[in-house]
C-alpha angles and dihedrals in degrees: 000000000000124000090246089066092063094085138122094280090052088055092049089050091055092047091050090047093055097029095121091049090050091050090050092049090048091050092050090046092053092049095047096043091047092051091047093050091046102045111011104042113073116234116239133193127213129217125180142190125200122204139172122216120240125237093236142358096195112113094196096048093046101040115009110040111082123210090013111164089203095049114136131200108250090211095053122102115244123250133228095292093054091045092054091049091050090049090057090053093047091052094048122124090234093064093043093050091046092054093044091054095039094056097029092237094172088068093038092055091039094239114160116224087217091066107105090221098041093124093050091048091050092048091051094048092044093052089053093048099043122051122184118185142157114242127221088258091061092251123124123239121200112195125186123193119196142145089242110066093198092051091049091053093045093052092049092049091046088066089064090060098041095051093068093037095055095042090047091052092050092047093045093052091052093041091054090054090049092048091052091052092046092046092053091047091048092052090050092051091049089054092047091049092052092048091049093049091049090053092047090052088062092057092044087058085064089055095257112143109138112005098195096052093038093052091048093050095042092048089051092048091046091056091048091050092051092047089052091047089240096152097170091051091046090050092051091049091048091054089053090050090051090052090051091048090052099048107020094090095056091040093054092047091053091045093053089046091053090052091050091048092050091048094049091043091055090052092047092050091048092050091046091053092046094053091044090053092049089051095049100039118046130188120209116263097219146042110229110222099169130011122207122258131182109277116235093200128054120247098194138082104029096207099194090053092050091050093045095047091046091049092047093048095047093046093051091046091049093050092048090050091051092049091052091047093050092046092052091046091052091050092052 
């Protein structure tokens, strides 16, 4: 047989030749795939929650700090950056392990703790049952598939609780570190302020309060005393000017240092209070659009799709087998 004979009409001829056999194979395939989808494949139900991230969960940044260039509206939906951050939290091992323990999924999935790969098996089954994805509207959908519709809904809704719990734990751990640093710095500034004030008291005992104004006034009075030929008064004023000249430099340095300490101390105390407020008061990290509820209709398996895909696969394989058989027969 020449190569030109292996065309479409040749294929149709083979199909017509084995048409009855193909019909029989198709009929058997439909029966078997239907029975498998009915009795061997476990039905599963899907429940989903849909959430939007928030722009911020900092109480101080959102409500307390005035004229803040980074201030966010607490009622505004988060954008892509916040959605990606929230996705990382949702896919964390901490949330997965919490849900596995909370709903005893090892027993539910019949995974033995004695199996050396029980954690890997659980991770694989969990990834198939729970799907977390960002939608085209920048929201996040959490879908749970399980044979128990109530359990699927409970797991999906549990994510709404664990989101805030995990983020709060992460923020609190970092906030405690920041509070310790700020507290140590505040104690150091208090000590420096006390030392500076003690040193300034020494110069105030010499009558030094404000060197610039005192020098101006004493110089003016010194000129008036000389003009009035009040030599004793001029001599007394000159001694005061000499005292100012001797100690004014150190006094002014200490005074500027005290101002700097007070300014930094005010900033440290403000930041300490801000972090403490963010640790104590927590805003939710999501807007809940849809909560999960137990599904009243199965989502898996889709029986018509199983039957159709099985029929299509078997039919194509049968035709290819017949083509190979006829080709080999022609060669012989």
